[in-house]
C-alpha positions, 0 to 999 in steps of 0.5 A: 500500500502507499503511504498517504501524504498531506500537504502543508500550506508552504507546499511541504509534505506531511505524514500523519502517521510518521510525524515530521519525517517527510517535512524534514526530508523535504527541507533536508538536502544538507542533511542527506548530503552531510549526515548520510553521504558524507557521514559514510565517507562518500564519495572518497570511500568509493573512489577507484572501486568497481562497485559500491553498495549502499543500504538504507532503512527508509526510502521515504521520498528518495532524497538520500538516493537522489543525492547519492546518485548525483554524487556518483555522477559528479565524481570522476573516480566513481565506481563502475556500478552503484547499488542503492538498496532501500527498505520502505513499508509504505511507498508514496506515489510517484506523483507525491515523490515528484511533487516533493522533489528538490528544485535544484535542477540536477536533482530535479532531473534525477527525480523525474527519472525516478518517478517515471519508473516508480510504479507497481510497488507491491510487497517484495523486491523491485529493481529500478535501473538508471544510467544504462544499468550502471545505477541500480536502485533495489527497493525492498517493500515491506517491514524492515526487520522481515526484509533484512532477514529474508534478503541477502546483500552485503553493504559498504555503506549504511544509511540508518534513516528512520524516525526517532526511537520514540516515534517508530521503535520498530526501526530501532528494535534490537532485532532489526539492528541485529538483522542489519548487522548481518548485511555488513562486512568488516569496515562497513560505515554507518551514518544516522542523525539520531544519537539516542542512547538506546540506538548507540547501545544496540549498535555497539552490542551488534558489533559497531564502533560508535562515535558522536560527531558534530551535527547538521543544524538543528541537530547538535550531534549526529552518529557515525559507526564502523562495523568492527566486531570483536568476534568473527561474524558468522557468514550466512549459509549460501549455495552461491559461489564466492563473489569474484574479485574483479571482472575478467573474460567470459564466453557465452554460448548462444546469441539469442535473447538469453545469451545477449542478455547475460552478455550485456549484463556482464559487459556492464560490469567490465567483463570482456565477453565473447559470444559464440553462435553456430549460425551466421548472425545473432538471433537466428534461432527461436529469438528470431521470431518476427514479433513477440510479447512481454507481459506479466502473468497474473494469478489469484494467489500471486504465484511464483510465476506471476511474481517472477514475470513482474520482476522480469517485465519491469527489467525488460521495459527498462532495457528496451527504453535504454537500448532500443527505438520505441515504435520501430523495435518495440512498443509499450502498447499494453496487452489485453488478455482474453480470459477464455477460462472464465477468470481474470486471475487478478488478485482481489486486493489489486482493485486499488493500489499498486497492483492496478499499475500492472493489471486491471479489469478491462473497460468497454472501450478496450473490449470494443476495440478488440471486437469483443462483447461487453460481457467478455471476461478480460484484463488489461496489462498496462506494463506490457507490449510487443518487441521485435526480438532480434532488435533487442538481441542486436542492441544488447550485443552492441556493447563495446565489451562484447565480441560476436563470433559467428559460425562457432559451433561448440562441440564440447567444453573443457577446463585448462590447467589454470581453470579457464574454460575452453570452447572446442569445435568438433575437430578439437580446435579452440574456438574461444577461451575465458575465465567463465563460460555461460551456456545460453544455447537453449535445446543444445544446453544438454549436450554441453553439460558436464558428463555427470550432469543431467537436467530434465529439459524438454524441446518444444517446437513453435510455429507462428502464422503471420501476415501483412496488414491490408485493406481486406484485414485491417478492420479485423486487427485490434490496435493492441496485442491480445493474448490468452489462448495464444496471442495476436500481435498487430501493427508490427513494423516488419521489413515487408510492411506493417505486419501481424503475428499469431501463435504459437504452437507448442509441439513438445519433444519435436525438433525436426527442422526444416518444418515439413509442409504437412506440419506447417498445415497442421500449425496453421490449423492450430493457430487459426483455432486459437485465434477463433477462440481468442478473437471470434470476430477476427477469425472469419476475416483472417481465415485466408491467411491461415489457408495454405491454398490461398496466395495470402497465406505465408509459410509458418515461421518456426524454431525449437525452444527449450523448457524445464520440468517446472516451466521456469528458466534456469539461471545459475552456476551449473554445479559446484563441481564445475566452478566458472560454468554457468547457464541461462536456458529453458526460457521457453516462451517467456524469453522476452519477459524473463531473459533480462532478469535472469542475466542480471541475476547471474551477474549479481551472483557473480559479483556479490551484488544485491539480487534483482528479485526476492531471494526466495524467488531466485531459488526457483531459478537456480540449478539446485532444483534440477538435481532434486528433480533428477534424484526424485525421478531416479527414486521413482524409477527404482520403486517401479 
């Protein structure tokens, strides 16, 4: 939920729940700069570092983030990556955030960027990206103590920003500060404006060396602290590998959505990346789809897939805005979902609040535009749209740190004496060598896994039917994409003209390429059946484009995709026994919605960064679940 604000006559925000917090923050530019930023020794402390991680216990109206971001921009010695993680139980609206923003031009400009991406903040973890991905704001929406316990990150600086202990004791609760200490490394600096004795005592108890320093008026004193416990802190139990000390070289096998996404995320962090593709160009596999959708999934219980899809869509949208041309490469059109099973899937609590920023019930005008009756059960996904996937792939691979290598069919991988990874061709020649390797090659992943590793992967061939807009079919094509039983994407700027795409089929365990004429006929029939259910009024007018006997019918476009046993992507270290070998695969039909998120997850795990999604959700993408599935299947077979 959002925290309601009142506004005082002088235009400053005031929260009846939190007393003077917002009022002081609005006028607290010097407090943000001197108490928190300078109080943590910034920007000097981050000089020459590859990354810097700030953790704040109260986001409020974002002033501390804006000031820290501005300091990063102004510093010639700034780190390559700035990670700012902040906890907030009751986020304000984007409108209130912008209304309360400082009037100083540079900060105002940053506040406008922040407000544009400050939407849909349901409880959980949200990653907002700026500066082409080099400034990452991770918002933990929820109770501070719970979030500190549930999420995993290590902070270099801590802004202990909250309210006076008497006003909001939960922030300063000893259990909260103990949980906060678990996010510190030895030497982490902490700054806050309160000097309450209870706070000083608790910080000392949890391993901080505490010092009162001259305060920022009207405060006489402020507090600074260093994490330097007299005991050896106990590390959190983790299956993740130790973070790398610095970026090195990486080879990525596969040049589709998965490969280009992880290559770009690594390149942003300074890795020199070689991307190997068996074909002669990027996106010549399933990612060469003429057009597809990025769209959140919804379910009444807000399932794992629903939460993953929102995290993924948010990050896909941000990367598209950073790298691609809206209108020609992609469109933020929104998507209408025709719920042919009779239920919208929307959680009941979403009628009001941040959930509605993502998805809500359709109105009669939207239904009419799609040619659907007013009583149709449907929902509207506002943060959704269409993409020409090859354009996104090419844009991600265009980073200066990425080298693309075509006609590089990898037959096997091996490690060298110095633990580097080599990609070998069928004749044994070395195609590339690097410190780490990432398998992002879809159905071919299984062939390159270590001999003792087997994953339950399934090949799925998909075919789409497509055509061009014409005077004869334009009235049957809605102005926005429609999904539900398959999807229809319209008004796509293809090289041949404005086009539309309908599909796709799901032909499980079918890998035959090229596709036979009989299979194409079957695919057209299956796609037409889906269209007739999805948009009944469009079926008859578009029928000729699905009839191979009609000259307007084009051959289907089809490729083979890869899915896991639980239909979730695989993103993580392949096995502890194969250090440096990672995988991003099994995206199935959700590559546009989830590939950027998965690439960022791998990069975060490599570098010990804040994760771009909830820690428990990340476990659903990891490889440990695959070993459990294989073990389960083996036991079942043994019992038969």
